[in-house]
C-alpha positions as CSV (number, residue, x, y, z in Angstrom):
1,M,6.1,53.4,154.2
2,K,9.2,53.8,152.8
3,L,10.3,57.0,151.2
4,D,12.6,56.8,148.3
5,N,16.3,58.6,148.5
6,A,15.1,61.6,146.8
7,G,12.1,61.8,148.9
8,T,14.3,61.4,152.3
9,W,16.5,64.2,150.5
10,I,14.1,66.7,150.2
11,A,12.2,66.1,153.7
12,H,16.0,67.1,155.1
13,I,16.6,70.3,153.4
14,G,13.1,71.5,154.1
15,K,14.7,73.3,157.2
16,H,17.6,75.1,155.1
17,V,15.2,76.5,152.3
18,G,11.7,77.2,153.6
19,S,9.0,75.6,152.3
20,T,9.2,72.9,150.5
21,S,5.3,71.8,149.9
22,M,3.5,71.9,146.3
23,M,0.5,74.0,145.9
24,N,-2.1,73.9,143.1
25,M,-5.6,75.5,142.9
26,T,-8.7,74.0,141.0
27,A,-11.6,76.3,140.6
28,F,-15.0,75.2,140.0
29,D,-18.3,76.3,138.5
30,Y,-20.5,76.8,141.6
31,W,-21.6,73.2,143.3
32,F,-25.0,74.4,145.6
33,R,-27.9,75.6,145.1
34,D,-28.6,77.6,148.6
35,D,-26.0,77.4,151.1
36,P,-22.3,77.4,150.6
37,P,-21.1,73.6,152.0
38,G,-20.5,73.6,155.1
39,V,-17.0,72.5,156.9
40,D,-18.2,68.8,157.9
41,E,-19.8,68.5,154.5
42,V,-16.6,69.2,153.1
43,Q,-15.0,67.0,155.4
44,R,-16.5,64.2,154.3
45,Y,-16.2,64.5,150.8
46,V,-12.5,64.7,151.1
47,E,-11.9,62.0,153.6
48,S,-14.2,59.9,151.3
49,R,-12.1,60.5,148.4
50,L,-8.6,60.8,150.4
51,A,-8.6,58.3,152.9
52,S,-7.0,55.4,151.1
53,L,-3.9,57.3,150.5
54,P,-0.5,56.0,151.9
55,Y,0.0,59.6,153.8
56,F,-3.7,60.5,154.5
57,R,-3.0,59.9,158.8
58,A,0.4,59.3,158.4
59,R,3.3,62.1,159.2
60,V,7.1,62.2,157.5
61,R,9.5,60.7,160.0
62,Q,13.0,61.1,160.0
63,T,15.4,58.4,160.8
64,P,17.3,58.7,164.5
65,F,20.7,60.6,163.6
66,G,19.6,61.2,159.7
67,V,20.8,57.6,158.9
68,G,18.7,56.4,156.5
69,N,15.2,56.7,154.7
70,S,12.6,59.0,156.1
71,H,9.5,57.0,156.4
72,L,5.8,57.9,156.5
73,V,4.1,56.3,159.7
74,P,0.5,56.5,161.2
75,V,-0.4,59.6,164.1
76,D,-2.2,58.9,167.1
77,D,-4.4,61.6,167.3
78,F,-5.2,62.4,163.7
79,D,-7.7,65.1,163.7
80,L,-9.3,65.8,160.0
81,S,-10.6,69.6,160.9
82,R,-6.6,70.5,161.2
83,H,-6.2,69.6,157.6
84,V,-9.4,70.8,155.7
85,E,-10.8,74.4,156.0
86,V,-13.5,76.2,154.4
87,R,-12.9,79.7,154.1
88,V,-14.8,83.0,152.7
89,A,-12.7,84.8,149.8
90,P,-11.5,88.2,150.7
91,G,-13.3,91.1,150.5
92,S,-15.8,90.8,146.9
93,G,-14.3,88.2,146.1
94,S,-12.2,89.4,143.1
95,W,-9.3,88.0,141.4
96,N,-6.9,91.1,142.6
97,E,-8.1,90.3,146.3
98,L,-8.0,86.3,146.3
99,R,-4.5,86.5,144.6
100,A,-3.4,88.1,148.2
101,L,-4.6,85.4,150.1
102,L,-3.0,83.1,147.3
103,A,0.6,84.3,147.8
104,E,-0.1,84.1,151.7
105,L,-1.0,80.4,151.8
106,R,2.1,79.5,149.4
107,E,4.0,80.8,152.6
108,E,2.2,79.2,154.9
109,P,4.4,76.0,155.9
110,L,2.8,72.7,156.9
111,D,3.1,71.6,159.8
112,P,5.9,68.7,160.1
113,E,4.3,67.2,163.0
114,L,1.1,66.5,161.0
115,P,0.1,64.7,158.0
116,P,2.0,66.4,155.0
117,W,-1.2,67.6,153.3
118,H,-3.8,70.5,153.4
119,V,-6.9,71.3,151.8
120,T,-8.3,75.1,151.4
121,V,-11.5,75.4,150.1
122,I,-12.2,79.4,149.2
123,T,-16.2,79.9,148.6
124,G,-17.5,83.1,147.3
125,V,-15.1,84.0,144.3
126,Q,-16.6,85.7,141.8
127,E,-13.9,85.4,139.0
128,V,-11.0,83.5,138.0
129,P,-8.7,83.6,134.9
130,G,-10.7,81.1,132.6
131,G,-13.6,81.8,134.0
132,T,-16.4,84.4,135.9
133,G,-19.6,84.2,138.0
134,R,-20.2,82.1,141.1
135,I,-17.1,80.0,141.5
136,V,-15.4,78.1,144.2
137,C,-11.7,77.1,144.6
138,V,-9.6,74.2,146.3
139,V,-6.5,74.8,146.8
140,T,-4.4,71.7,147.9
141,R,-1.2,71.5,149.8
142,L,1.4,68.6,149.4
143,E,4.8,67.8,151.0
144,H,7.3,67.2,148.0
145,A,9.3,65.3,150.0
146,V,6.0,62.3,149.8
147,T,5.8,62.9,146.0
148,D,6.7,64.8,142.5
149,G,4.4,66.7,140.3
150,A,3.3,63.7,138.7
151,G,1.9,62.7,142.2
152,S,0.9,66.1,143.2
153,V,-1.9,65.4,139.5
154,A,-2.6,62.1,140.9
155,L,-3.7,63.2,144.1
156,A,-5.9,66.1,142.1
157,R,-8.0,63.3,140.1
158,Q,-8.3,61.3,143.7
159,L,-10.0,64.1,145.0
160,F,-11.6,65.2,141.9
161,P,-12.9,62.6,139.8
162,D,-13.9,62.7,135.7
163,A,-17.8,62.6,136.9
164,P,-19.9,64.3,139.3
165,S,-20.3,62.6,142.7
166,L,-24.0,61.7,143.4
167,G,-25.5,63.8,145.9
168,R,-23.3,67.0,146.7
169,T,-20.4,65.3,148.2
170,G,-20.7,61.8,147.0
171,A,-18.9,60.5,149.9
172,G,-18.1,56.8,150.8
173,E,-16.7,54.2,152.8
174,V,-13.6,55.4,154.6
175,P,-10.7,52.8,154.9
176,A,-9.2,51.9,158.2
177,A,-5.8,53.5,158.5
178,D,-2.8,51.4,158.8
179,Q,-1.5,51.5,162.0
180,T,1.9,49.6,161.6
181,Q,4.9,51.5,163.4
182,P,8.1,51.0,161.7
183,S,11.7,50.4,163.9
184,L,13.2,53.9,161.8
185,L,16.6,53.3,163.0
186,A,16.9,49.6,162.9
187,D,15.3,49.8,159.3
188,A,18.1,52.3,158.7
189,L,20.9,50.2,160.3
190,L,19.3,47.3,158.3
191,H,19.6,48.8,154.6
192,L,22.5,50.7,154.9
193,P,24.3,48.1,152.6
194,K,21.9,48.6,150.3
195,R,22.8,52.2,150.5
196,L,26.5,52.0,149.9
197,G,25.8,49.7,147.1
198,A,23.6,52.1,145.6
199,F,26.4,55.2,146.0
200,T,28.7,53.0,144.8
201,G,26.7,51.9,141.7
202,N,25.8,55.0,141.2
203,V,29.3,56.5,141.3
204,R,30.2,53.7,138.6
205,D,27.3,54.2,136.1
206,A,28.3,58.3,136.5
207,L,32.0,57.6,135.7
208,A,31.2,55.2,132.8
209,A,28.6,57.6,131.7
210,R,31.4,61.0,131.7
211,K,34.0,58.8,130.3
212,S,31.8,57.6,126.8
213,Q,29.6,60.4,126.4
214,K,29.7,61.9,123.3
215,V,28.9,65.2,122.1
216,T,28.5,66.2,118.1
217,D,28.2,69.9,116.6
218,G,24.5,68.6,115.9
219,D,23.8,68.1,119.0
220,V,24.5,71.4,121.3
221,P,23.0,74.7,120.4
222,P,25.3,77.6,119.9
223,H,25.8,78.7,123.6
224,P,28.9,78.3,125.9
225,P,28.3,75.8,129.0
226,L,26.5,77.5,131.6
227,R,28.4,77.4,134.7
228,G,29.2,79.1,137.9
229,P,26.7,81.4,139.9
230,A,23.7,83.1,137.5
231,P,24.3,86.7,136.2
232,E,23.2,89.2,138.4
233,T,20.4,91.8,137.2
234,A,17.8,94.5,138.6
235,I,15.7,91.1,139.3
236,D,17.6,89.3,141.3
237,R,17.2,91.5,145.0
238,A,15.4,89.3,147.6
239,N,13.6,89.4,150.9
240,G,10.6,91.4,149.4
241,P,6.9,89.6,149.8
242,L,5.3,87.2,147.9
243,R,3.4,88.6,145.1
244,Y,1.2,86.4,142.4
245,R,0.1,86.9,139.2
246,A,-1.6,84.8,136.0
247,F,-3.8,84.7,133.4
248,A,-5.3,82.0,131.2
249,V,-5.0,81.1,127.2
250,R,-6.6,78.6,125.2
251,L,-4.1,75.4,125.2
252,A,-4.8,74.5,121.4
253,E,-3.6,77.9,120.4
254,V,-0.7,77.1,122.3
255,Q,-0.1,73.4,120.5
256,R,-0.6,75.5,117.2
257,A,2.1,77.8,118.5
258,R,4.7,74.8,118.8
259,A,4.4,74.3,115.3
260,L,6.4,77.5,114.6
261,V,9.8,75.7,115.1
262,S,10.1,71.8,114.7
263,G,10.5,69.4,117.6
264,A,9.2,72.5,120.0
265,T,7.2,71.6,123.4
266,I,4.7,73.6,125.3
267,N,7.2,74.1,128.0
268,D,9.6,75.8,125.2
269,V,7.0,78.0,124.1
270,F,6.6,79.0,127.2
271,I,10.5,79.6,128.0
272,A,10.7,81.2,125.0
273,A,7.9,83.8,126.0
274,V,9.6,84.1,129.5
275,G,12.4,85.2,127.9
276,G,11.3,87.6,125.6
277,A,9.4,88.8,129.2
278,L,12.3,89.1,130.9
279,R,14.1,91.2,128.2
280,R,11.3,94.3,128.0
281,Y,11.0,94.3,132.0
282,L,15.0,94.7,132.0
283,E,15.2,97.6,129.3
284,K,12.4,99.1,131.0
285,F,13.2,98.6,134.8
286,G,17.4,98.0,135.1
287,E,19.9,96.8,132.0
288,L,20.5,93.6,129.8
289,P,23.4,91.7,131.6
290,Q,26.3,90.5,129.0
291,E,25.6,86.9,129.8
292,D,22.4,85.2,129.2
293,L,19.7,84.9,132.1
294,R,19.4,81.2,133.0
295,C,16.1,79.4,133.2
296,A,15.4,76.3,135.9
297,I,13.5,73.5,134.4
298,T,12.2,70.3,135.8
299,V,13.1,66.9,133.9
300,A,11.7,63.6,134.8
301,T,14.3,60.7,135.1
302,A,12.3,57.4,135.3
303,K,8.8,56.3,135.6
304,R,7.6,54.5,139.2
305,D,6.7,51.1,139.1
306,L,4.7,51.4,142.5
307,S,1.7,53.8,143.4
308,P,1.8,57.2,141.7
309,F,0.9,59.0,145.0
310,V,4.3,58.3,146.3
311,G,8.0,58.8,145.1
312,N,10.0,61.2,143.6
313,D,11.2,60.7,139.7
314,F,12.7,64.4,138.5
315,T,15.9,66.6,138.5
316,M,16.5,69.7,137.6
317,A,18.6,71.7,135.0
318,A,19.4,75.0,133.5
319,V,18.9,76.5,130.1
320,P,19.1,79.8,128.4
321,F,16.5,82.4,127.6
322,W,18.1,83.8,124.5
323,I,17.3,87.2,125.6
324,A,19.8,88.6,123.6
325,I,17.5,87.5,120.4
326,E,14.3,89.5,119.6
327,D,12.6,87.4,117.1
328,P,10.6,85.3,118.7
329,V,10.3,82.4,116.4
330,E,14.5,82.7,116.4
331,R,14.4,82.5,120.2
332,L,11.8,79.7,119.9
333,H,14.1,77.6,117.7
334,C,17.4,78.1,120.2
335,V,15.2,77.3,123.3
336,V,14.1,74.3,121.5
337,Q,17.9,73.8,120.4
338,S,18.6,73.9,124.3
339,T,16.6,72.0,126.1
340,R,16.6,69.0,123.7
341,A,20.6,68.8,124.2
342,V,19.9,69.1,128.2
343,K,17.6,66.5,127.9
344,E,20.0,64.2,125.7
345,K,22.9,64.8,128.2
346,L,20.9,63.9,131.3
347,R,19.8,60.6,129.6
348,S,23.4,59.7,128.7
349,G,25.2,61.9,130.7
350,P,26.8,61.6,134.9
351,K,24.2,64.4,136.1
352,V,21.9,62.1,137.3
353,P,23.8,59.1,138.7
354,I,25.8,61.6,140.6
355,E,23.0,62.6,141.8
356,R,21.6,59.6,143.0
357,A,24.4,58.9,144.4
358,L,24.8,61.8,146.3
359,Q,21.1,60.9,147.7
360,A,22.2,57.5,148.6
361,M,24.4,59.0,151.4
362,P,23.3,59.2,155.1
363,P,20.7,62.3,155.4
364,L,23.1,63.9,158.2
365,F,25.4,65.1,155.5
366,I,22.7,66.5,153.3
367,P,23.4,70.4,154.8
368,N,27.1,69.9,154.5
369,I,27.0,68.7,151.3
370,L,24.5,71.6,149.9
371,T,26.1,74.2,151.4
372,K,29.4,72.9,149.1
373,L,27.0,72.6,146.0
374,S,25.4,76.2,145.9
375,G,28.1,77.8,147.2
376,G,25.6,80.4,148.5
377,K,24.6,81.9,145.4
378,S,21.6,81.0,143.1
379,A,22.4,79.4,139.6
380,V,19.8,80.7,137.8
381,N,17.1,83.5,137.0
382,A,13.7,82.3,137.0
383,A,12.4,78.8,136.8
384,V,9.7,77.1,134.2
385,V,7.3,74.4,135.2
386,N,4.9,72.9,133.3
387,V,2.1,70.4,134.7
388,P,-0.6,69.7,132.7
389,R,-3.6,67.9,134.9
390,G,-5.0,65.9,131.8
391,S,-8.0,66.6,129.0
392,R,-10.6,65.0,131.1
393,P,-12.7,67.6,133.5
394,M,-12.4,67.1,137.3
395,Y,-16.1,67.4,139.6
396,F,-15.8,68.4,143.1
397,G,-19.2,67.2,144.3
398,E,-21.3,68.0,141.3
399,A,-18.9,71.0,140.2
400,K,-17.4,70.9,137.1
401,S,-13.7,72.4,137.0
402,V,-13.2,75.4,135.2
403,A,-9.6,76.1,135.4
404,S,-6.4,74.7,137.5
405,F,-3.8,77.1,138.9
406,G,-0.2,76.3,139.9
407,F,2.3,77.7,142.5
408,P,5.8,76.9,141.6
409,F,8.8,77.1,144.2
410,T,10.6,80.2,145.0
411,D,13.4,79.6,147.3
412,G,16.6,81.0,145.3
413,V,14.4,82.2,142.4
414,P,13.5,85.2,142.2
415,V,10.3,84.8,139.6
416,A,8.8,81.6,139.2
417,H,6.4,80.5,136.3
418,A,4.2,77.7,136.3
419,V,1.5,76.4,133.6
420,S,-1.4,74.7,134.7
421,S,-3.3,72.9,132.2
422,L,-6.7,71.4,132.7
423,G,-9.0,70.3,129.9
424,D,-8.4,73.5,127.2
425,I,-7.6,76.1,129.3
426,A,-3.6,76.7,130.5
427,T,-3.0,79.3,133.0
428,V,0.4,80.8,133.3
429,N,1.1,81.7,137.0
430,V,4.1,83.5,137.9
431,L,5.1,83.7,141.8
432,Y,7.9,86.7,142.4
433,D,9.8,88.2,145.2
434,S,8.5,91.8,145.4
435,A,12.2,93.1,145.6
436,A,12.7,91.7,142.4
437,I,9.8,92.6,140.1
438,R,8.8,95.5,141.7
439,D,5.8,96.4,139.0
440,G,4.0,92.9,138.5
441,D,1.4,94.3,136.4
442,A,3.9,95.4,133.7
443,Y,5.7,92.3,134.1
444,Q,2.5,90.8,133.5
445,E,1.4,92.7,130.4
446,M,5.0,92.0,128.8
447,L,4.4,88.3,129.3
448,E,1.0,88.2,127.7
449,A,2.3,90.3,125.0
450,E,5.2,88.1,124.3
451,L,3.0,85.2,124.4
452,G,0.6,86.4,122.2
453,A,3.3,87.0,119.6
454,F,3.8,83.5,119.2
455,L,-0.1,83.0,119.3
456,D,-0.4,85.2,116.3
457,L,2.0,84.1,114.4
458,S,1.1,80.6,114.3
459,A,-2.9,81.5,114.0
């Protein structure tokens, strides 16, 4: 199976930006009455649920000389034990002890010579945000080159159905693997004219969008364009060990907070809360910059017509945090204006077709393009992403889901936030460079306080 142009780009930039795997965790109430499940039982379960996926027994392989799209190609010596493991939670199984293990897993790269996924089952967990008692956690890691956030949700729904399985695992028949081996170089050369056509077509679309785009005063928020690198602050240090924090809130309460400003999304509420927390943190541990801090967000650009398990359809954008505004509702109003204007600009402007034109270029040019585009400096100070996993519960065998957790990318971003919702529980996850955020407990308290202000105002 051929990866799309965006996935091919991600496959090629991995060596330049570090880990490009997506990591999520789902916590379940205990699914066994006596002994924990053995690794053999878990492997049978995972295989029964995931064996039909295109990437289950296939690795990502780049085209020779970097002239075309990467492919998923079957591996000859697939070994399930290299993709599924069962671990006992460290120490007493407390949340604080589990956090350290999760930060380590987030930094652990997937082997590029193996199929691009891994499942870790952690037993002996005593508590997670949103639940206490006997808990088992399942961590999934999946290479972003294969799919995007929507695809990671599809993986979770495939692995964890919305009804309990019969017995402990509910293992079923495992389909046979597709052993088709494409000639990657021949395929790349065959499709070079198509890539050239995609490049010229998207350049034409970008020029047309730039020429026809009209901006009125009502379409833009009251802030100057975000150009050049992000302002440097006390949180923009790098190269410290990765740390992780998380807490849980009721999704229904966050939904009510949206009503504070017409048109606000859940992500808008969290961006405004993060902006307030960053303001508090810099006031205590640094100083506020004259220029506003910038937030990275992801925006879906299209709906896939093919399998939701493979493909990337998103772009990145930057919006201001509005940290100079103390009033939370006023800050949320400005965030709503900013995100609305950015999404409209992405829909009708040249950015997306320019990105697609660049992605249509032969991948061998990617390192030079990245160097010229980035200039070696980050364009944002923090990131906020929201990947809802649905209102229906998930089951791991007979165990019912308690909460879900997301682990955002941190490359080039000193502090990244992911909101992961499942049922009526939303978790706010923070991954940060410990050289940037030196007091993670203080930052979490500030973030909880800022979000709490919105919840109190909407109660």
